[in-house]
N, CA, C, O and the ligand as a Tripos MOL2 file, in Angstrom:
@<TRIPOS>MOLECULE
protein
  301   299    76     0     0
PROTEIN
NO_CHARGES

@<TRIPOS>ATOM
      1 N         100.4910  -50.0840  225.7790 N.3       1 MET1
      2 CA        100.2770  -51.2240  224.8810 C.3       1 MET1
      3 C          99.9050  -52.4620  225.7080 C.2       1 MET1
      4 O         100.5090  -52.7590  226.7390 O.2       1 MET1
      5 N          98.8980  -53.1570  225.2150 N.am      2 LYS2
      6 CA         98.4360  -54.3410  225.9340 C.3       2 LYS2
      7 C          99.2220  -55.5660  225.4670 C.2       2 LYS2
      8 O          99.2070  -55.9190  224.2880 O.2       2 LYS2
      9 N          99.8870  -56.1840  226.3870 N.am      3 THR3
     10 CA        100.6140  -57.4070  226.0670 C.3       3 THR3
     11 C          99.8660  -58.5880  226.6780 C.2       3 THR3
     12 O          98.8600  -58.3970  227.3610 O.2       3 THR3
     13 N         100.3360  -59.7680  226.4450 N.am      4 GLU4
     14 CA         99.6750  -60.9440  227.0290 C.3       4 GLU4
     15 C          99.7270  -60.8530  228.5530 C.2       4 GLU4
     16 O         100.6200  -60.2420  229.1400 O.2       4 GLU4
     17 N          98.7520  -61.4730  229.1500 N.am      5 GLU5
     18 CA         98.6110  -61.3960  230.5990 C.3       5 GLU5
     19 C          99.9050  -61.8050  231.3060 C.2       5 GLU5
     20 O         100.4260  -62.9050  231.1240 O.2       5 GLU5
     21 N         100.3890  -60.8880  232.1030 N.am      6 LYS6
     22 CA        101.6320  -61.1460  232.8080 C.3       6 LYS6
     23 C         101.3320  -61.2770  234.2870 C.2       6 LYS6
     24 O         100.8320  -60.3500  234.9240 O.2       6 LYS6
     25 N         101.6440  -62.4350  234.8150 N.am      7 LYS7
     26 CA        101.3890  -62.6690  236.2280 C.3       7 LYS7
     27 C         102.4770  -62.0080  237.0730 C.2       7 LYS7
     28 O         103.6390  -61.9100  236.6780 O.2       7 LYS7
     29 N         102.0560  -61.5690  238.2310 N.am      8 ILE8
     30 CA        103.0340  -61.0460  239.1800 C.3       8 ILE8
     31 C         103.3950  -62.2010  240.1080 C.2       8 ILE8
     32 O         102.5370  -62.7540  240.7970 O.2       8 ILE8
     33 N         104.6520  -62.5490  240.1140 N.am      9 ILE9
     34 CA        105.1190  -63.6670  240.9400 C.3       9 ILE9
     35 C         106.2070  -63.1670  241.8740 C.2       9 ILE9
     36 O         107.1130  -62.4400  241.4650 O.2       9 ILE9
     37 N         106.1050  -63.5620  243.1210 N.am     10 CYS10
     38 CA        107.1310  -63.1930  244.0890 C.3      10 CYS10
     39 C         108.4490  -63.8460  243.6910 C.2      10 CYS10
     40 O         108.5270  -65.0660  243.5500 O.2      10 CYS10
     41 N         109.4700  -63.0400  243.5140 N.am     11 ASN11
     42 CA        110.7740  -63.5610  243.1020 C.3      11 ASN11
     43 C         111.4040  -64.4240  244.1930 C.2      11 ASN11
     44 O         112.2530  -65.2710  243.9140 O.2      11 ASN11
     45 N         110.9840  -64.2020  245.4250 N.am     12 CYS12
     46 CA        111.6160  -64.8830  246.5400 C.3      12 CYS12
     47 C         111.0300  -66.2800  246.7540 C.2      12 CYS12
     48 O         111.7820  -67.2330  246.9570 O.2      12 CYS12
     49 N         109.6900  -66.4210  246.7130 N.am     13 CYS13
     50 CA        109.0710  -67.7240  247.0220 C.3      13 CYS13
     51 C         108.2230  -68.2610  245.8800 C.2      13 CYS13
     52 O         107.6130  -69.3210  246.0210 O.2      13 CYS13
     53 N         108.1690  -67.5640  244.7630 N.am     14 LYS14
     54 CA        107.4190  -67.9750  243.5600 C.3      14 LYS14
     55 C         105.9070  -67.9800  243.7460 C.2      14 LYS14
     56 O         105.1790  -68.5630  242.9430 O.2      14 LYS14
     57 N         105.4490  -67.3420  244.7840 N.am     15 LYS15
     58 CA        104.0070  -67.2470  244.9950 C.3      15 LYS15
     59 C         103.4150  -66.2740  243.9810 C.2      15 LYS15
     60 O         104.0020  -65.2290  243.7020 O.2      15 LYS15
     61 N         102.2520  -66.6160  243.4310 N.am     16 THR16
     62 CA        101.5850  -65.7260  242.4950 C.3      16 THR16
     63 C         100.7470  -64.7170  243.2750 C.2      16 THR16
     64 O          99.9870  -65.0810  244.1720 O.2      16 THR16
     65 N         100.9000  -63.4590  242.9220 N.am     17 ILE17
     66 CA        100.1010  -62.4070  243.5590 C.3      17 ILE17
     67 C          98.7020  -62.4550  242.9360 C.2      17 ILE17
     68 O          98.5550  -62.3560  241.7180 O.2      17 ILE17
     69 N          97.7040  -62.6050  243.7600 N.am     18 ARG18
     70 CA         96.3300  -62.7180  243.2780 C.3      18 ARG18
     71 C          95.8840  -61.4310  242.5840 C.2      18 ARG18
     72 O          96.0500  -60.3280  243.1070 O.2      18 ARG18
     73 N          95.3160  -61.6060  241.3990 N.am     19 GLU19
     74 CA         94.8610  -60.4470  240.6360 C.3      19 GLU19
     75 C          93.4410  -60.6610  240.1620 C.2      19 GLU19
     76 O          93.0490  -61.7840  239.8450 O.2      19 GLU19
     77 N          92.6800  -59.6020  240.1140 N.am     20 GLU20
     78 CA         91.3440  -59.6400  239.5310 C.3      20 GLU20
     79 C          91.2500  -58.5180  238.5350 C.2      20 GLU20
     80 O          91.4560  -57.3530  238.8780 O.2      20 GLU20
     81 N          90.9390  -58.8600  237.2980 N.am     21 ASN21
     82 CA         90.8760  -57.8750  236.2090 C.3      21 ASN21
     83 C          92.1350  -57.0060  236.1320 C.2      21 ASN21
     84 O          92.0660  -55.7970  235.9110 O.2      21 ASN21
     85 N          93.2580  -57.6430  236.3170 N.am     22 GLY22
     86 CA         94.5200  -56.9310  236.2140 C.3      22 GLY22
     87 C          94.8670  -56.0490  237.3970 C.2      22 GLY22
     88 O          95.8540  -55.3140  237.3720 O.2      22 GLY22
     89 N          94.0310  -56.1300  238.4510 N.am     23 ILE23
     90 CA         94.3130  -55.3250  239.6380 C.3      23 ILE23
     91 C          94.7660  -56.2550  240.7580 C.2      23 ILE23
     92 O          94.0280  -57.1580  241.1500 O.2      23 ILE23
     93 N          95.9750  -56.0400  241.2780 N.am     24 PRO24
     94 CA         96.4680  -56.9060  242.3470 C.3      24 PRO24
     95 C          95.5550  -56.8560  243.5630 C.2      24 PRO24
     96 O          95.1700  -55.7780  244.0160 O.2      24 PRO24
     97 N          95.2130  -58.0240  244.0880 N.am     25 ARG25
     98 CA         94.3610  -58.1170  245.2710 C.3      25 ARG25
     99 C          95.1790  -58.3740  246.5210 C.2      25 ARG25
    100 O          94.6320  -58.5120  247.6150 O.2      25 ARG25
    101 N          96.4560  -58.4380  246.3580 N.am     26 GLU26
    102 CA         97.3410  -58.6000  247.5060 C.3      26 GLU26
    103 C          98.4200  -57.5400  247.3910 C.2      26 GLU26
    104 O          98.8090  -57.1450  246.2920 O.2      26 GLU26
    105 N          98.8850  -57.0970  248.5120 N.am     27 GLU27
    106 CA         99.9610  -56.1130  248.4920 C.3      27 GLU27
    107 C         101.2840  -56.8200  248.2100 C.2      27 GLU27
    108 O         101.5060  -57.9510  248.6430 O.2      27 GLU27
    109 N         102.1350  -56.1450  247.4930 N.am     28 PHE28
    110 CA        103.4620  -56.6760  247.2390 C.3      28 PHE28
    111 C         104.3960  -55.5020  247.0050 C.2      28 PHE28
    112 O         103.9590  -54.3630  246.8390 O.2      28 PHE28
    113 N         105.6750  -55.7930  246.9940 N.am     29 LEU29
    114 CA        106.6710  -54.7530  246.7800 C.3      29 LEU29
    115 C         107.2630  -54.9290  245.4000 C.2      29 LEU29
    116 O         107.7360  -56.0090  245.0470 O.2      29 LEU29
    117 N         107.2330  -53.8630  244.6230 N.am     30 HIS30
    118 CA        107.8640  -53.9070  243.3070 C.3      30 HIS30
    119 C         109.1010  -53.0170  243.3390 C.2      30 HIS30
    120 O         109.0220  -51.8470  243.7140 O.2      30 HIS30
    121 N         110.2180  -53.5640  242.9510 N.am     31 VAL31
    122 CA        111.4680  -52.8110  242.9680 C.3      31 VAL31
    123 C         112.0330  -52.7500  241.5570 C.2      31 VAL31
    124 O         112.1320  -53.7630  240.8640 O.2      31 VAL31
    125 N         112.3950  -51.5620  241.1540 N.am     32 GLU32
    126 CA        113.0150  -51.3540  239.8520 C.3      32 GLU32
    127 C         114.2690  -50.5410  240.0800 C.2      32 GLU32
    128 O         114.2410  -49.5040  240.7420 O.2      32 GLU32
    129 N         115.3550  -51.0130  239.5340 N.am     33 LYS33
    130 CA        116.6070  -50.2820  239.7520 C.3      33 LYS33
    131 C         117.4430  -50.2720  238.4870 C.2      33 LYS33
    132 O         117.7270  -51.3150  237.8970 O.2      33 LYS33
    133 N         117.8200  -49.0990  238.0940 N.am     34 GLU34
    134 CA        118.7390  -48.9590  236.9730 C.3      34 GLU34
    135 C         120.0910  -48.6310  237.5720 C.2      34 GLU34
    136 O         120.2890  -47.5570  238.1410 O.2      34 GLU34
    137 N         121.0180  -49.5630  237.4380 N.am     35 TRP35
    138 CA        122.3280  -49.3830  238.0500 C.3      35 TRP35
    139 C         123.1800  -48.4610  237.1920 C.2      35 TRP35
    140 O         123.1630  -48.5300  235.9630 O.2      35 TRP35
    141 N         123.9080  -47.6150  237.8550 N.am     36 GLY36
    142 CA        124.6970  -46.6180  237.1460 C.3      36 GLY36
    143 C         126.1920  -46.8420  237.2200 C.2      36 GLY36
    144 O         126.6780  -47.9150  237.5770 O.2      36 GLY36
    145 N         126.8790  -45.8080  236.8770 N.am     37 TYR37
    146 CA        128.3250  -45.8360  236.6950 C.3      37 TYR37
    147 C         129.1080  -46.3700  237.8960 C.2      37 TYR37
    148 O         130.1000  -47.0800  237.7300 O.2      37 TYR37
    149 N         128.6550  -46.0220  239.1170 N.am     38 PHE38
    150 CA        129.4400  -46.3860  240.3000 C.3      38 PHE38
    151 C         129.1710  -47.8020  240.7870 C.2      38 PHE38
    152 O         129.7270  -48.2300  241.7990 O.2      38 PHE38
    153 N         128.3420  -48.5100  240.0910 N.am     39 SER39
    154 CA        128.0660  -49.8860  240.4750 C.3      39 SER39
    155 C         128.8280  -50.8290  239.5510 C.2      39 SER39
    156 O         129.3790  -50.4210  238.5290 O.2      39 SER39
    157 N         128.8420  -52.0940  239.9380 N.am     40 GLY40
    158 CA        129.4570  -53.0930  239.0740 C.3      40 GLY40
    159 C         128.4980  -53.5620  237.9880 C.2      40 GLY40
    160 O         128.8170  -54.4380  237.1840 O.2      40 GLY40
    161 N         127.3150  -52.9530  237.9860 N.am     41 LYS41
    162 CA        126.2890  -53.3670  237.0320 C.3      41 LYS41
    163 C         125.8830  -52.1990  236.1450 C.2      41 LYS41
    164 O         124.7100  -52.0540  235.8000 O.2      41 LYS41
    165 N         126.8360  -51.3780  235.7810 N.am     42 ASP42
    166 CA        126.5700  -50.1540  235.0190 C.3      42 ASP42
    167 C         125.7200  -50.4480  233.7890 C.2      42 ASP42
    168 O         126.0470  -51.3220  232.9870 O.2      42 ASP42
    169 N         124.6430  -49.7160  233.6560 N.am     43 GLY43
    170 CA        123.7840  -49.8510  232.4890 C.3      43 GLY43
    171 C         122.8020  -50.9990  232.5620 C.2      43 GLY43
    172 O         122.0800  -51.2680  231.6020 O.2      43 GLY43
    173 N         122.7700  -51.6750  233.6980 N.am     44 GLU44
    174 CA        121.8320  -52.7900  233.8400 C.3      44 GLU44
    175 C         120.6070  -52.3310  234.5980 C.2      44 GLU44
    176 O         120.6870  -51.5320  235.5310 O.2      44 GLU44
    177 N         119.4660  -52.8580  234.1720 N.am     45 ARG45
    178 CA        118.2250  -52.5340  234.8430 C.3      45 ARG45
    179 C         117.6850  -53.8200  235.4370 C.2      45 ARG45
    180 O         117.5900  -54.8370  234.7500 O.2      45 ARG45
    181 N         117.3360  -53.7770  236.7000 N.am     46 GLN46
    182 CA        116.8330  -54.9730  237.3610 C.3      46 GLN46
    183 C         115.4990  -54.6690  237.9960 C.2      46 GLN46
    184 O         115.2670  -53.5540  238.4630 O.2      46 GLN46
    185 N         114.6370  -55.6330  238.0160 N.am     47 GLU47
    186 CA        113.3890  -55.4690  238.7350 C.3      47 GLU47
    187 C         112.9310  -56.7860  239.3350 C.2      47 GLU47
    188 O         113.2210  -57.8630  238.8150 O.2      47 GLU47
    189 N         112.2130  -56.6750  240.4340 N.am     48 PHE48
    190 CA        111.6630  -57.8630  241.0780 C.3      48 PHE48
    191 C         110.4460  -57.4910  241.9110 C.2      48 PHE48
    192 O         110.2180  -56.3310  242.2540 O.2      48 PHE48
    193 N         109.6770  -58.5270  242.2200 N.am     49 ASP49
    194 CA        108.4920  -58.3590  243.0520 C.3      49 ASP49
    195 C         108.6220  -59.2630  244.2620 C.2      49 ASP49
    196 O         109.1050  -60.3900  244.1630 O.2      49 ASP49
    197 N         108.1920  -58.7650  245.3860 N.am     50 ILE50
    198 CA        108.3070  -59.4970  246.6440 C.3      50 ILE50
    199 C         106.9350  -59.5000  247.3290 C.2      50 ILE50
    200 O         106.3300  -58.4430  247.5050 O.2      50 ILE50
    201 N         106.4530  -60.6620  247.7080 N.am     51 CYS51
    202 CA        105.1620  -60.7250  248.3990 C.3      51 CYS51
    203 C         105.3260  -60.2150  249.8360 C.2      51 CYS51
    204 O         106.4410  -60.0360  250.3260 O.2      51 CYS51
    205 N         104.1940  -59.9890  250.4890 N.am     52 GLU52
    206 CA        104.2650  -59.3770  251.8180 C.3      52 GLU52
    207 C         104.9820  -60.2730  252.8310 C.2      52 GLU52
    208 O         105.7410  -59.7840  253.6680 O.2      52 GLU52
    209 N         104.7390  -61.5890  252.7530 N.am     53 ALA53
    210 CA        105.3620  -62.5120  253.7070 C.3      53 ALA53
    211 C         106.8890  -62.4740  253.5700 C.2      53 ALA53
    212 O         107.6110  -62.4420  254.5650 O.2      53 ALA53
    213 N         107.3660  -62.4760  252.3140 N.am     54 CYS54
    214 CA        108.8100  -62.4380  252.0910 C.3      54 CYS54
    215 C         109.3770  -61.0730  252.4540 C.2      54 CYS54
    216 O         110.5010  -60.9640  252.9440 O.2      54 CYS54
    217 N         108.5990  -60.0520  252.2130 N.am     55 TYR55
    218 CA        109.0200  -58.7020  252.5860 C.3      55 TYR55
    219 C         109.2650  -58.6300  254.0950 C.2      55 TYR55
    220 O         110.2790  -58.1030  254.5530 O.2      55 TYR55
    221 N         108.3040  -59.1780  254.8580 N.am     56 ASP56
    222 CA        108.4300  -59.1580  256.3150 C.3      56 ASP56
    223 C         109.6910  -59.8800  256.7710 C.2      56 ASP56
    224 O         110.4170  -59.4020  257.6430 O.2      56 ASP56
    225 N         109.9450  -61.0620  256.1550 N.am     57 LYS57
    226 CA        111.1430  -61.8260  256.5070 C.3      57 LYS57
    227 C         112.3980  -61.0430  256.1360 C.2      57 LYS57
    228 O         113.3850  -61.0210  256.8710 O.2      57 LYS57
    229 N         112.3280  -60.4010  254.9680 N.am     58 TRP58
    230 CA        113.4750  -59.6610  254.4480 C.3      58 TRP58
    231 C         113.8300  -58.4940  255.3730 C.2      58 TRP58
    232 O         114.9850  -58.3460  255.7740 O.2      58 TRP58
    233 N         112.8390  -57.6690  255.7080 N.am     59 VAL59
    234 CA        113.1540  -56.4870  256.5110 C.3      59 VAL59
    235 C         113.5830  -56.8660  257.9310 C.2      59 VAL59
    236 O         114.2900  -56.1040  258.5900 O.2      59 VAL59
    237 N         113.1490  -58.0610  258.4080 N.am     60 LYS60
    238 CA        113.5830  -58.5090  259.7380 C.3      60 LYS60
    239 C         115.0800  -58.7760  259.7710 C.2      60 LYS60
    240 O         115.6980  -58.7710  260.8360 O.2      60 LYS60
    241 N         115.6710  -59.0160  258.5700 N.am     61 SER61
    242 CA        117.1050  -59.2740  258.5160 C.3      61 SER61
    243 C         117.9130  -57.9820  258.4730 C.2      61 SER61
    244 O         119.1430  -58.0210  258.5000 O.2      61 SER61
    245 N         117.2390  -56.8450  258.4060 N.am     62 PHE62
    246 CA        117.9460  -55.5600  258.3610 C.3      62 PHE62
    247 C         118.6070  -55.2640  259.7040 C.2      62 PHE62
    248 O         118.0740  -55.6170  260.7570 O.2      62 PHE62
    249 N         119.7600  -54.6200  259.6630 N.am     63 GLN63
    250 CA        120.4360  -54.2040  260.8940 C.3      63 GLN63
    251 C         119.6860  -53.0400  261.5460 C.2      63 GLN63
    252 O         119.6300  -52.9270  262.7700 O.2      63 GLN63
    253 N         119.1190  -52.1890  260.7140 N.am     64 ILE64
    254 CA        118.3280  -51.0640  261.2150 C.3      64 ILE64
    255 C         116.8870  -51.3160  260.7700 C.2      64 ILE64
    256 O         116.6190  -51.4470  259.5750 O.2      64 ILE64
    257 N         115.9760  -51.3830  261.7120 N.am     65 PRO65
    258 CA        114.5920  -51.6800  261.3160 C.3      65 PRO65
    259 C         114.0050  -50.6000  260.4040 C.2      65 PRO65
    260 O         114.3930  -49.4340  260.4710 O.2      65 PRO65
    261 N         113.0720  -51.0090  259.5610 N.am     66 VAL66
    262 CA        112.4370  -50.0280  258.6820 C.3      66 VAL66
    263 C         111.6140  -49.0610  259.5210 C.2      66 VAL66
    264 O         111.1170  -49.4090  260.5920 O.2      66 VAL66
    265 N         111.4830  -47.8650  259.0230 N.am     67 GLN67
    266 CA        110.7130  -46.8460  259.7150 C.3      67 GLN67
    267 C         109.2390  -47.0550  259.4040 C.2      67 GLN67
    268 O         108.8480  -47.1790  258.2440 O.2      67 GLN67
    269 N         108.4450  -47.0920  260.4290 N.am     68 THR68
    270 CA        107.0120  -47.2890  260.2450 C.3      68 THR68
    271 C         106.2810  -46.0100  260.6030 C.2      68 THR68
    272 O         106.4590  -45.4590  261.6890 O.2      68 THR68
    273 N         105.4690  -45.5510  259.6910 N.am     69 ILE69
    274 CA        104.6650  -44.3480  259.9270 C.3      69 ILE69
    275 C         103.1980  -44.7370  259.7840 C.2      69 ILE69
    276 O         102.7860  -45.2700  258.7540 O.2      69 ILE69
    277 N         102.4280  -44.4700  260.8080 N.am     70 GLU70
    278 CA        100.9990  -44.8050  260.7500 C.3      70 GLU70
    279 C         100.3060  -43.8480  259.7860 C.2      70 GLU70
    280 O         100.4470  -42.6280  259.8770 O.2      70 GLU70
    281 N          99.5530  -44.4400  258.8580 N.am     71 VAL71
    282 CA         98.7720  -43.5980  257.9540 C.3      71 VAL71
    283 C          97.2860  -43.8570  258.1900 C.2      71 VAL71
    284 O          96.8690  -44.9770  258.4850 O.2      71 VAL71
    285 N          96.5270  -42.8250  258.0570 N.am     72 THR72
    286 CA         95.0890  -42.9550  258.2500 C.3      72 THR72
    287 C          94.4910  -43.6910  257.0540 C.2      72 THR72
    288 O          94.7430  -43.3330  255.9030 O.2      72 THR72
    289 N          93.7120  -44.7020  257.3340 N.am     73 GLU73
    290 CA         93.0730  -45.4740  256.2710 C.3      73 GLU73
    291 C          92.0630  -44.6140  255.5300 C.2      73 GLU73
    292 O          91.2350  -43.9360  256.1390 O.2      73 GLU73
    293 N          92.1440  -44.6520  254.2180 N.am     74 LEU74
    294 CA         91.1620  -43.9440  253.4020 C.3      74 LEU74
    295 C          90.3370  -44.9770  252.6510 C.2      74 LEU74
    296 O          90.6090  -45.2780  251.4880 O.2      74 LEU74
    297 N          89.3410  -45.5090  253.3130 N.am     75 VAL75
    298 CA         88.5180  -46.5440  252.6550 C.3      75 VAL75
    299 C          87.1340  -45.9810  252.3500 C.2      75 VAL75
    300 O          86.2880  -46.6850  251.7980 O.2      75 VAL75
    301 ZN        107.1630  -64.4340  248.5720 Zn       76 ZN76
@<TRIPOS>BOND
     1     1     2 1
     2     2     3 1
     3     3     4 2
     4     3     5 am
     5     5     6 1
     6     6     7 1
     7     7     8 2
     8     7     9 am
     9     9    10 1
    10    10    11 1
    11    11    12 2
    12    11    13 am
    13    13    14 1
    14    14    15 1
    15    15    16 2
    16    15    17 am
    17    17    18 1
    18    18    19 1
    19    19    20 2
    20    19    21 am
    21    21    22 1
    22    22    23 1
    23    23    24 2
    24    23    25 am
    25    25    26 1
    26    26    27 1
    27    27    28 2
    28    27    29 am
    29    29    30 1
    30    30    31 1
    31    31    32 2
    32    31    33 am
    33    33    34 1
    34    34    35 1
    35    35    36 2
    36    35    37 am
    37    37    38 1
    38    38    39 1
    39    39    40 2
    40    39    41 am
    41    41    42 1
    42    42    43 1
    43    43    44 2
    44    43    45 am
    45    45    46 1
    46    46    47 1
    47    47    48 2
    48    47    49 am
    49    49    50 1
    50    50    51 1
    51    51    52 2
    52    51    53 am
    53    53    54 1
    54    54    55 1
    55    55    56 2
    56    55    57 am
    57    57    58 1
    58    58    59 1
    59    59    60 2
    60    59    61 am
    61    61    62 1
    62    62    63 1
    63    63    64 2
    64    63    65 am
    65    65    66 1
    66    66    67 1
    67    67    68 2
    68    67    69 am
    69    69    70 1
    70    70    71 1
    71    71    72 2
    72    71    73 am
    73    73    74 1
    74    74    75 1
    75    75    76 2
    76    75    77 am
    77    77    78 1
    78    78    79 1
    79    79    80 2
    80    79    81 am
    81    81    82 1
    82    82    83 1
    83    83    84 2
    84    83    85 am
    85    85    86 1
    86    86    87 1
    87    87    88 2
    88    87    89 am
    89    89    90 1
    90    90    91 1
    91    91    92 2
    92    91    93 am
    93    93    94 1
    94    94    95 1
    95    95    96 2
    96    95    97 am
    97    97    98 1
    98    98    99 1
    99    99   100 2
   100    99   101 am
   101   101   102 1
   102   102   103 1
   103   103   104 2
   104   103   105 am
   105   105   106 1
   106   106   107 1
   107   107   108 2
   108   107   109 am
   109   109   110 1
   110   110   111 1
   111   111   112 2
   112   111   113 am
   113   113   114 1
   114   114   115 1
   115   115   116 2
   116   115   117 am
   117   117   118 1
   118   118   119 1
   119   119   120 2
   120   119   121 am
   121   121   122 1
   122   122   123 1
   123   123   124 2
   124   123   125 am
   125   125   126 1
   126   126   127 1
   127   127   128 2
   128   127   129 am
   129   129   130 1
   130   130   131 1
   131   131   132 2
   132   131   133 am
   133   133   134 1
   134   134   135 1
   135   135   136 2
   136   135   137 am
   137   137   138 1
   138   138   139 1
   139   139   140 2
   140   139   141 am
   141   141   142 1
   142   142   143 1
   143   143   144 2
   144   143   145 am
   145   145   146 1
   146   146   147 1
   147   147   148 2
   148   147   149 am
   149   149   150 1
   150   150   151 1
   151   151   152 2
   152   151   153 am
   153   153   154 1
   154   154   155 1
   155   155   156 2
   156   155   157 am
   157   157   158 1
   158   158   159 1
   159   159   160 2
   160   159   161 am
   161   161   162 1
   162   162   163 1
   163   163   164 2
   164   163   165 am
   165   165   166 1
   166   166   167 1
   167   167   168 2
   168   167   169 am
   169   169   170 1
   170   170   171 1
   171   171   172 2
   172   171   173 am
   173   173   174 1
   174   174   175 1
   175   175   176 2
   176   175   177 am
   177   177   178 1
   178   178   179 1
   179   179   180 2
   180   179   181 am
   181   181   182 1
   182   182   183 1
   183   183   184 2
   184   183   185 am
   185   185   186 1
   186   186   187 1
   187   187   188 2
   188   187   189 am
   189   189   190 1
   190   190   191 1
   191   191   192 2
   192   191   193 am
   193   193   194 1
   194   194   195 1
   195   195   196 2
   196   195   197 am
   197   197   198 1
   198   198   199 1
   199   199   200 2
   200   199   201 am
   201   201   202 1
   202   202   203 1
   203   203   204 2
   204   203   205 am
   205   205   206 1
   206   206   207 1
   207   207   208 2
   208   207   209 am
   209   209   210 1
   210   210   211 1
   211   211   212 2
   212   211   213 am
   213   213   214 1
   214   214   215 1
   215   215   216 2
   216   215   217 am
   217   217   218 1
   218   218   219 1
   219   219   220 2
   220   219   221 am
   221   221   222 1
   222   222   223 1
   223   223   224 2
   224   223   225 am
   225   225   226 1
   226   226   227 1
   227   227   228 2
   228   227   229 am
   229   229   230 1
   230   230   231 1
   231   231   232 2
   232   231   233 am
   233   233   234 1
   234   234   235 1
   235   235   236 2
   236   235   237 am
   237   237   238 1
   238   238   239 1
   239   239   240 2
   240   239   241 am
   241   241   242 1
   242   242   243 1
   243   243   244 2
   244   243   245 am
   245   245   246 1
   246   246   247 1
   247   247   248 2
   248   247   249 am
   249   249   250 1
   250   250   251 1
   251   251   252 2
   252   251   253 am
   253   253   254 1
   254   254   255 1
   255   255   256 2
   256   255   257 am
   257   257   258 1
   258   258   259 1
   259   259   260 2
   260   259   261 am
   261   261   262 1
   262   262   263 1
   263   263   264 2
   264   263   265 am
   265   265   266 1
   266   266   267 1
   267   267   268 2
   268   267   269 am
   269   269   270 1
   270   270   271 1
   271   271   272 2
   272   271   273 am
   273   273   274 1
   274   274   275 1
   275   275   276 2
   276   275   277 am
   277   277   278 1
   278   278   279 1
   279   279   280 2
   280   279   281 am
   281   281   282 1
   282   282   283 1
   283   283   284 2
   284   283   285 am
   285   285   286 1
   286   286   287 1
   287   287   288 2
   288   287   289 am
   289   289   290 1
   290   290   291 1
   291   291   292 2
   292   291   293 am
   293   293   294 1
   294   294   295 1
   295   295   296 2
   296   295   297 am
   297   297   298 1
   298   298   299 1
   299   299   300 2
@<TRIPOS>SUBSTRUCTURE
     1 MET1         2 RESIDUE 1 A MET
     2 LYS2         6 RESIDUE 1 A LYS
     3 THR3        10 RESIDUE 1 A THR
     4 GLU4        14 RESIDUE 1 A GLU
     5 GLU5        18 RESIDUE 1 A GLU
     6 LYS6        22 RESIDUE 1 A LYS
     7 LYS7        26 RESIDUE 1 A LYS
     8 ILE8        30 RESIDUE 1 A ILE
     9 ILE9        34 RESIDUE 1 A ILE
    10 CYS10       38 RESIDUE 1 A CYS
    11 ASN11       42 RESIDUE 1 A ASN
    12 CYS12       46 RESIDUE 1 A CYS
    13 CYS13       50 RESIDUE 1 A CYS
    14 LYS14       54 RESIDUE 1 A LYS
    15 LYS15       58 RESIDUE 1 A LYS
    16 THR16       62 RESIDUE 1 A THR
    17 ILE17       66 RESIDUE 1 A ILE
    18 ARG18       70 RESIDUE 1 A ARG
    19 GLU19       74 RESIDUE 1 A GLU
    20 GLU20       78 RESIDUE 1 A GLU
    21 ASN21       82 RESIDUE 1 A ASN
    22 GLY22       86 RESIDUE 1 A GLY
    23 ILE23       90 RESIDUE 1 A ILE
    24 PRO24       94 RESIDUE 1 A PRO
    25 ARG25       98 RESIDUE 1 A ARG
    26 GLU26      102 RESIDUE 1 A GLU
    27 GLU27      106 RESIDUE 1 A GLU
    28 PHE28      110 RESIDUE 1 A PHE
    29 LEU29      114 RESIDUE 1 A LEU
    30 HIS30      118 RESIDUE 1 A HIS
    31 VAL31      122 RESIDUE 1 A VAL
    32 GLU32      126 RESIDUE 1 A GLU
    33 LYS33      130 RESIDUE 1 A LYS
    34 GLU34      134 RESIDUE 1 A GLU
    35 TRP35      138 RESIDUE 1 A TRP
    36 GLY36      142 RESIDUE 1 A GLY
    37 TYR37      146 RESIDUE 1 A TYR
    38 PHE38      150 RESIDUE 1 A PHE
    39 SER39      154 RESIDUE 1 A SER
    40 GLY40      158 RESIDUE 1 A GLY
    41 LYS41      162 RESIDUE 1 A LYS
    42 ASP42      166 RESIDUE 1 A ASP
    43 GLY43      170 RESIDUE 1 A GLY
    44 GLU44      174 RESIDUE 1 A GLU
    45 ARG45      178 RESIDUE 1 A ARG
    46 GLN46      182 RESIDUE 1 A GLN
    47 GLU47      186 RESIDUE 1 A GLU
    48 PHE48      190 RESIDUE 1 A PHE
    49 ASP49      194 RESIDUE 1 A ASP
    50 ILE50      198 RESIDUE 1 A ILE
    51 CYS51      202 RESIDUE 1 A CYS
    52 GLU52      206 RESIDUE 1 A GLU
    53 ALA53      210 RESIDUE 1 A ALA
    54 CYS54      214 RESIDUE 1 A CYS
    55 TYR55      218 RESIDUE 1 A TYR
    56 ASP56      222 RESIDUE 1 A ASP
    57 LYS57      226 RESIDUE 1 A LYS
    58 TRP58      230 RESIDUE 1 A TRP
    59 VAL59      234 RESIDUE 1 A VAL
    60 LYS60      238 RESIDUE 1 A LYS
    61 SER61      242 RESIDUE 1 A SER
    62 PHE62      246 RESIDUE 1 A PHE
    63 GLN63      250 RESIDUE 1 A GLN
    64 ILE64      254 RESIDUE 1 A ILE
    65 PRO65      258 RESIDUE 1 A PRO
    66 VAL66      262 RESIDUE 1 A VAL
    67 GLN67      266 RESIDUE 1 A GLN
    68 THR68      270 RESIDUE 1 A THR
    69 ILE69      274 RESIDUE 1 A ILE
    70 GLU70      278 RESIDUE 1 A GLU
    71 VAL71      282 RESIDUE 1 A VAL
    72 THR72      286 RESIDUE 1 A THR
    73 GLU73      290 RESIDUE 1 A GLU
    74 LEU74      294 RESIDUE 1 A LEU
    75 VAL75      298 RESIDUE 1 A VAL
    76 ZN76       301 GROUP 0 **** ****
């Protein structure tokens, strides 16, 4: 179903993800989580979007660095 145009905004810095014809022109991270019984948020669904700059800052705060796997570009 087509709803009114919904912008993708980084939840961390409020930057708008550039889109052309509804296709994101910038990479970003979309997270969706439905919390279950063992959490304090049972039955809650949360989602957010993070731009690449904030993602980089975020993962740098990790105690264990993210695993990076080189993928062959398919352009
Ligand atoms: Zn951001």
